[in-house]
C-alpha positions as a Markdown table, in Angstrom:
| # | Residue | x | y | z |
|---|---|---|---|---|
| 1 | Unk | 2.8 | 13.5 | 15.2 |
| 2 | Unk | 1.1 | 13.6 | 11.8 |
| 3 | Unk | 3.5 | 16.2 | 10.5 |
| 4 | Unk | 6.4 | 14.0 | 11.5 |
| 5 | Unk | 5.3 | 10.8 | 9.7 |
| 6 | Unk | 7.2 | 11.8 | 6.6 |
| 7 | Unk | 9.9 | 13.8 | 8.3 |
| 8 | Unk | 13.2 | 13.3 | 6.4 |
| 9 | Unk | 11.2 | 11.7 | 3.5 |
| 10 | Unk | 11.9 | 8.2 | 2.3 |
| 11 | Unk | 15.2 | 9.0 | 0.5 |
| 12 | Unk | 17.1 | 7.3 | 3.3 |
| 13 | Unk | 16.0 | 3.9 | 2.1 |
| 14 | Unk | 14.7 | 4.3 | -1.4 |
| 15 | Unk | 17.4 | 3.8 | -4.0 |
| 16 | Unk | 17.6 | 3.3 | -7.7 |
| 17 | Unk | 20.2 | 3.3 | -10.5 |
| 18 | Unk | 19.1 | 6.9 | -11.1 |
| 19 | Unk | 19.3 | 9.6 | -8.4 |
| 20 | Unk | 21.3 | 12.4 | -7.0 |
| 21 | Unk | 23.6 | 10.9 | -4.4 |
| 22 | Unk | 25.7 | 7.7 | -4.5 |
| 23 | Unk | 24.4 | 5.1 | -2.0 |
| 24 | Unk | 26.2 | 1.8 | -2.7 |
| 25 | Unk | 27.6 | -0.6 | -5.3 |
| 26 | Unk | 26.1 | -4.0 | -6.0 |
| 27 | Unk | 26.3 | -6.7 | -8.6 |
| 28 | Unk | 24.4 | -6.2 | -11.8 |
| 29 | Unk | 20.9 | -7.8 | -11.9 |
| 30 | Unk | 18.7 | -8.4 | -14.9 |
| 31 | Unk | 16.7 | -5.3 | -15.6 |
| 32 | Unk | 19.3 | -2.8 | -14.4 |
| 33 | Unk | 20.1 | 0.1 | -16.7 |
| 34 | Unk | 23.2 | -0.4 | -18.8 |
| 35 | Unk | 24.4 | 3.2 | -18.2 |
| 36 | Unk | 24.4 | 2.5 | -14.4 |
| 37 | Unk | 27.3 | 0.0 | -14.7 |
| 38 | Unk | 30.3 | 1.1 | -12.7 |
| 39 | Unk | 33.2 | 0.1 | -15.1 |
| 40 | Unk | 36.0 | 0.8 | -12.6 |
| 41 | Unk | 34.6 | -1.7 | -10.1 |
| 42 | Unk | 33.6 | -4.1 | -12.9 |
| 43 | Unk | 37.2 | -4.1 | -14.2 |
| 44 | Unk | 38.7 | -4.5 | -10.7 |
| 45 | Unk | 36.5 | -7.4 | -9.7 |
| 46 | Unk | 35.8 | -9.0 | -13.0 |
| 47 | Unk | 32.1 | -9.0 | -12.2 |
| 48 | Unk | 29.5 | -6.5 | -13.5 |
| 49 | Unk | 28.6 | -3.9 | -10.8 |
| 50 | Unk | 26.0 | -1.0 | -10.9 |
| 51 | Unk | 25.9 | 2.2 | -8.9 |
| 52 | Unk | 22.8 | 2.6 | -6.7 |
| 53 | Unk | 21.8 | 6.2 | -5.9 |
| 54 | Unk | 19.4 | 7.8 | -3.5 |
| 55 | Unk | 16.4 | 9.1 | -5.2 |
| 56 | Unk | 15.3 | 12.7 | -4.9 |
| 57 | Unk | 14.0 | 13.5 | -1.4 |
| 58 | Unk | 10.7 | 14.7 | -2.9 |
| 59 | Unk | 9.4 | 11.3 | -4.1 |
| 60 | Unk | 6.0 | 10.6 | -5.7 |
| 61 | Unk | 3.6 | 8.8 | -3.4 |
| 62 | Unk | 0.8 | 6.6 | -4.9 |
| 63 | Unk | -2.4 | 5.7 | -3.1 |
| 64 | Unk | -4.0 | 2.6 | -4.5 |
| 65 | Unk | -7.5 | 2.7 | -3.0 |
| 66 | Unk | -9.9 | -0.3 | -3.0 |
| 67 | Unk | -13.4 | 1.2 | -3.4 |
| 68 | Unk | -15.3 | -2.1 | -3.7 |
| 69 | Unk | -18.5 | -3.0 | -1.9 |
| 70 | Unk | -16.9 | -4.7 | 1.1 |
| 71 | Unk | -15.6 | -1.3 | 2.3 |
| 72 | Unk | -19.1 | -0.5 | 3.5 |
| 73 | Unk | -18.8 | -3.2 | 6.2 |
| 74 | Unk | -18.2 | -2.6 | 9.8 |
| 75 | Unk | -19.4 | -4.4 | 12.9 |
| 76 | Unk | -18.1 | -1.8 | 15.3 |
| 77 | Unk | -18.4 | 2.0 | 15.4 |
| 78 | Unk | -16.7 | 2.5 | 12.0 |
| 79 | Unk | -16.8 | 1.0 | 8.6 |
| 80 | Unk | -13.7 | 0.1 | 6.5 |
| 81 | Unk | -14.5 | 3.1 | 4.4 |
| 82 | Unk | -14.3 | 5.4 | 7.4 |
| 83 | Unk | -10.8 | 4.1 | 8.2 |
| 84 | Unk | -9.8 | 4.5 | 4.5 |
| 85 | Unk | -10.9 | 8.1 | 4.4 |
| 86 | Unk | -9.2 | 8.9 | 7.7 |
| 87 | Unk | -5.9 | 7.2 | 6.9 |
| 88 | Unk | -5.6 | 8.6 | 3.4 |
| 89 | Unk | -6.3 | 12.1 | 4.8 |
| 90 | Unk | -3.6 | 11.7 | 7.4 |
| 91 | Unk | -1.0 | 10.4 | 5.0 |
| 92 | Unk | -1.8 | 13.0 | 2.2 |
| 93 | Unk | -1.6 | 15.8 | 4.8 |
| 94 | Unk | 1.7 | 14.5 | 6.0 |
| 95 | Unk | 3.1 | 13.7 | 2.6 |
| 96 | Unk | 2.3 | 17.1 | 1.0 |
| 97 | Unk | 3.5 | 19.0 | 4.1 |
| 98 | Unk | 6.9 | 17.3 | 3.6 |
| 99 | Unk | 6.9 | 18.4 | -0.1 |
| 100 | Unk | 6.1 | 15.1 | -1.7 |
| 101 | Unk | 3.9 | 14.7 | -4.8 |
| 102 | Unk | 0.8 | 12.5 | -4.4 |
| 103 | Unk | -1.1 | 10.4 | -7.0 |
| 104 | Unk | -4.3 | 8.4 | -6.6 |
| 105 | Unk | -5.7 | 5.2 | -8.3 |
| 106 | Unk | -9.1 | 4.0 | -7.1 |
| 107 | Unk | -10.3 | 0.6 | -8.2 |
| 108 | Unk | -13.1 | -2.0 | -7.8 |
| 109 | Unk | -13.2 | -4.8 | -10.4 |
| 110 | Unk | -11.9 | -2.1 | -12.8 |
| 111 | Unk | -9.9 | 1.1 | -12.6 |
| 112 | Unk | -12.3 | 3.7 | -11.4 |
| 113 | Unk | -10.1 | 6.8 | -11.4 |
| 114 | Unk | -6.5 | 8.0 | -11.9 |
| 115 | Unk | -5.3 | 11.3 | -10.5 |
| 116 | Unk | -1.8 | 12.2 | -11.8 |
| 117 | Unk | 0.9 | 13.5 | -9.4 |
| 118 | Unk | 0.1 | 16.8 | -7.7 |
| 119 | Unk | 1.5 | 18.9 | -5.0 |
| 120 | Unk | 0.1 | 21.2 | -2.3 |
| 121 | Unk | -1.8 | 20.3 | 0.8 |
| 122 | Unk | -5.1 | 22.0 | 0.0 |
| 123 | Unk | -5.3 | 20.5 | -3.4 |
| 124 | Unk | -4.4 | 17.0 | -2.1 |
| 125 | Unk | -7.0 | 17.1 | 0.6 |
| 126 | Unk | -9.6 | 18.4 | -1.9 |
| 127 | Unk | -8.9 | 15.4 | -4.2 |
| 128 | Unk | -9.2 | 13.0 | -1.2 |
| 129 | Unk | -12.6 | 14.3 | -0.3 |
| 130 | Unk | -13.8 | 14.1 | -3.9 |
| 131 | Unk | -12.6 | 10.6 | -4.7 |
| 132 | Unk | -13.8 | 9.1 | -1.5 |
| 133 | Unk | -17.3 | 10.4 | -2.3 |
| 134 | Unk | -17.4 | 9.5 | -5.9 |
| 135 | Unk | -19.8 | 6.8 | -7.0 |
| 136 | Unk | -18.1 | 3.7 | -8.4 |
| 137 | Unk | -19.1 | 1.7 | -11.5 |
| 138 | Unk | -18.0 | -1.6 | -10.0 |
| 139 | Unk | -18.7 | -3.3 | -6.7 |
| 140 | Unk | -16.4 | -6.4 | -6.7 |
| 141 | Unk | -12.6 | -6.4 | -6.2 |
| 142 | Unk | -9.8 | -7.0 | -8.7 |
| 143 | Unk | -6.5 | -6.0 | -7.1 |
| 144 | Unk | -4.6 | -7.5 | -10.0 |
| 145 | Unk | -6.0 | -4.9 | -12.4 |
| 146 | Unk | -4.8 | -2.1 | -10.1 |
| 147 | Unk | -1.2 | -3.6 | -9.9 |
| 148 | Unk | -1.1 | -4.1 | -13.6 |
| 149 | Unk | -2.3 | -0.5 | -14.3 |
| 150 | Unk | 0.5 | 0.9 | -12.1 |
| 151 | Unk | 3.0 | -1.4 | -13.6 |
| 152 | Unk | 2.1 | 0.0 | -17.1 |
| 153 | Unk | 3.1 | 3.5 | -16.0 |
| 154 | Unk | 6.7 | 4.8 | -16.3 |
| 155 | Unk | 7.5 | 6.5 | -13.0 |
| 156 | Unk | 10.7 | 6.8 | -11.1 |
| 157 | Unk | 10.9 | 4.6 | -7.9 |
| 158 | Unk | 7.9 | 5.7 | -5.8 |
| 159 | Unk | 6.3 | 4.9 | -2.5 |
| 160 | Unk | 3.0 | 3.0 | -3.0 |
| 161 | Unk | 0.3 | 2.6 | -0.3 |
| 162 | Unk | -2.3 | -0.1 | -1.1 |
| 163 | Unk | -5.4 | 0.3 | 1.1 |
| 164 | Unk | -7.7 | -2.7 | 0.9 |
| 165 | Unk | -9.1 | -5.6 | 2.9 |
| 166 | Unk | -7.6 | -8.0 | 0.3 |
| 167 | Unk | -10.8 | -9.9 | -0.1 |
| 168 | Unk | -10.2 | -10.6 | -3.7 |
| 169 | Unk | -9.1 | -13.4 | -6.1 |
| 170 | Unk | -5.5 | -14.3 | -5.3 |
| 171 | Unk | -4.2 | -13.8 | -8.8 |
| 172 | Unk | -1.9 | -10.8 | -8.3 |
| 173 | Unk | 1.3 | -12.5 | -7.2 |
| 174 | Unk | 3.2 | -11.8 | -10.4 |
| 175 | Unk | 1.9 | -8.2 | -10.8 |
| 176 | Unk | 2.9 | -7.5 | -7.2 |
| 177 | Unk | 6.3 | -9.0 | -7.6 |
| 178 | Unk | 6.8 | -6.7 | -10.7 |
| 179 | Unk | 5.7 | -3.7 | -8.6 |
| 180 | Unk | 8.1 | -4.5 | -5.8 |
| 181 | Unk | 11.0 | -4.5 | -8.3 |
| 182 | Unk | 10.1 | -0.9 | -9.2 |
| 183 | Unk | 8.7 | 0.7 | -6.1 |
| 184 | Unk | 8.5 | 0.6 | -2.4 |
| 185 | Unk | 5.1 | -1.0 | -1.5 |
| 186 | Unk | 3.3 | -0.7 | 1.8 |
| 187 | Unk | 0.0 | -2.7 | 2.1 |
| 188 | Unk | -2.5 | -1.3 | 4.6 |
| 189 | Unk | -5.0 | -4.0 | 5.5 |
| 190 | Unk | -8.3 | -2.8 | 6.8 |
| 191 | Unk | -10.1 | -5.5 | 8.6 |
| 192 | Unk | -13.1 | -6.3 | 10.9 |
| 193 | Unk | -13.1 | -8.8 | 13.8 |
| 194 | Unk | -16.3 | -10.4 | 12.5 |
| 195 | Unk | -14.4 | -11.5 | 9.4 |
| 196 | Unk | -12.1 | -13.6 | 11.6 |
| 197 | Unk | -14.1 | -14.6 | 14.7 |
| 198 | Unk | -17.9 | -15.2 | 15.2 |
| 199 | Unk | -19.6 | -14.9 | 18.6 |
| 200 | Unk | -19.6 | -18.3 | 20.4 |
| 201 | Unk | -23.2 | -19.6 | 20.1 |
| 202 | Unk | -25.3 | -22.3 | 18.6 |
| 203 | Unk | -27.4 | -21.7 | 15.5 |
| 204 | Unk | -27.0 | -20.1 | 12.2 |
| 205 | Unk | -26.8 | -16.5 | 11.0 |
| 206 | Unk | -27.6 | -15.2 | 7.5 |
| 207 | Unk | -25.0 | -12.9 | 6.0 |
| 208 | Unk | -25.1 | -11.0 | 2.8 |
| 209 | Unk | -22.0 | -10.4 | 0.6 |
| 210 | Unk | -21.8 | -6.7 | -0.1 |
| 211 | Unk | -20.1 | -7.3 | -3.4 |
| 212 | Unk | -21.9 | -10.3 | -5.0 |
| 213 | Unk | -25.2 | -9.7 | -3.1 |
| 214 | Unk | -25.4 | -13.4 | -2.3 |
| 215 | Unk | -26.7 | -14.7 | 1.0 |
| 216 | Unk | -25.0 | -17.4 | 3.0 |
| 217 | Unk | -25.8 | -19.1 | 6.3 |
| 218 | Unk | -22.9 | -19.4 | 8.8 |
| 219 | Unk | -22.8 | -22.0 | 11.5 |
| 220 | Unk | -22.0 | -20.1 | 14.7 |
| 221 | Unk | -20.6 | -23.3 | 16.4 |
| 222 | Unk | -17.8 | -23.4 | 13.8 |
| 223 | Unk | -15.0 | -21.1 | 13.2 |
| 224 | Unk | -14.5 | -19.0 | 10.1 |
| 225 | Unk | -12.0 | -20.1 | 7.4 |
| 226 | Unk | -9.7 | -17.1 | 7.2 |
| 227 | Unk | -7.9 | -16.6 | 3.9 |
| 228 | Unk | -4.3 | -15.4 | 4.6 |
| 229 | Unk | -2.6 | -16.0 | 1.3 |
| 230 | Unk | -1.9 | -12.3 | 0.9 |
| 231 | Unk | 0.0 | -12.3 | 4.3 |
| 232 | Unk | 2.2 | -15.1 | 3.1 |
| 233 | Unk | 3.0 | -13.2 | -0.1 |
| 234 | Unk | 3.8 | -10.1 | 1.8 |
| 235 | Unk | 6.2 | -12.0 | 4.0 |
| 236 | Unk | 7.7 | -13.8 | 1.0 |
| 237 | Unk | 8.4 | -10.4 | -0.6 |
| 238 | Unk | 9.7 | -8.8 | 2.7 |
| 239 | Unk | 7.0 | -6.2 | 2.6 |
| 240 | Unk | 6.2 | -4.1 | 5.7 |
| 241 | Unk | 2.5 | -4.1 | 6.1 |
| 242 | Unk | 0.0 | -2.6 | 8.6 |
| 243 | Unk | -3.3 | -3.9 | 9.8 |
| 244 | Unk | -6.0 | -1.6 | 11.1 |
| 245 | Unk | -9.3 | -2.7 | 12.6 |
| 246 | Unk | -12.8 | -1.1 | 12.5 |
| 247 | Unk | -12.9 | -1.4 | 16.3 |
| 248 | Unk | -10.2 | 1.1 | 16.7 |
| 249 | Unk | -10.6 | 4.9 | 16.7 |
| 250 | Unk | -8.8 | 7.7 | 14.9 |
| 251 | Unk | -6.3 | 8.2 | 17.7 |
| 252 | Unk | -5.4 | 4.5 | 17.6 |
| 253 | Unk | -5.1 | 4.6 | 13.8 |
| 254 | Unk | -2.8 | 7.6 | 13.9 |
| 255 | Unk | -0.6 | 6.0 | 16.6 |
| 256 | Unk | -0.4 | 2.8 | 14.7 |
| 257 | Unk | 0.8 | 4.7 | 11.7 |
| 258 | Unk | 3.4 | 6.6 | 13.7 |
| 259 | Unk | 4.7 | 3.4 | 15.4 |
| 260 | Unk | 4.8 | 1.6 | 12.0 |
| 261 | Unk | 6.9 | 4.3 | 10.4 |
| 262 | Unk | 9.2 | 4.5 | 13.5 |
| 263 | Unk | 9.9 | 0.7 | 13.5 |
| 264 | Unk | 10.3 | 0.7 | 9.7 |
| 265 | Unk | 12.9 | 3.5 | 9.8 |
| 266 | Unk | 14.8 | 1.9 | 12.6 |
| 267 | Unk | 14.8 | -1.5 | 10.8 |
| 268 | Unk | 15.9 | 0.0 | 7.5 |
| 269 | Unk | 18.7 | 2.0 | 9.4 |
| 270 | Unk | 20.0 | -1.2 | 10.9 |
| 271 | Unk | 20.0 | -3.0 | 7.5 |
| 272 | Unk | 21.8 | -0.1 | 5.9 |
| 273 | Unk | 24.6 | -0.2 | 8.5 |
């Protein structure tokens, strides 16, 4: 099942004005390359059109990995960090087996590390183990800095996985929109049930923020205010996203990934037809 996650690669639904195989024609949009204009269609219709092509089947795959302090949290058998390590290992193993290049950007409230595109399963897995065990300089979260950093790079259309709990200042709408115009973005939200629901009881519980180190007292008789701004943004940008819980096990994570890619491929296939 793991080996089949990237079967056929993502060329069936990743397209750009540069590539190896003609996919479709569409009207010119601001930002399209001038050399991609199809003059025959433009002359015939009187409206500027560009040629969209399928990108090379071996695409570059970016992993934007949130290494902030909140990843140490887990109220069940696993922490968010455990899920991150497992999911990244599964995806890197699958991606490199399919011949894709993989790149890594780890971040907290700053860019912690950037690993340029590399190939090979052994090398990819070695890098995963190293970056997930590296000590970080920051503890808080700044997703915007990671999006801006990737936006500053000049890469062909790539597949980008963003692994985070998205507990961060909601200041990344513009930078994410810019990324979506260039790349195919898949947010993977890693969550814990205790960030959404508290046990039904009377009284207060002291909780410590793993990033700011501040202590707060929560009233167990009241619900938690869940911030879902990021979900609204993902829907607005038509992004496919996946949520994984610390209460799940590795078999459930892998199945969720497989089901996610199956549904995504079928949906893209219907849209394409």
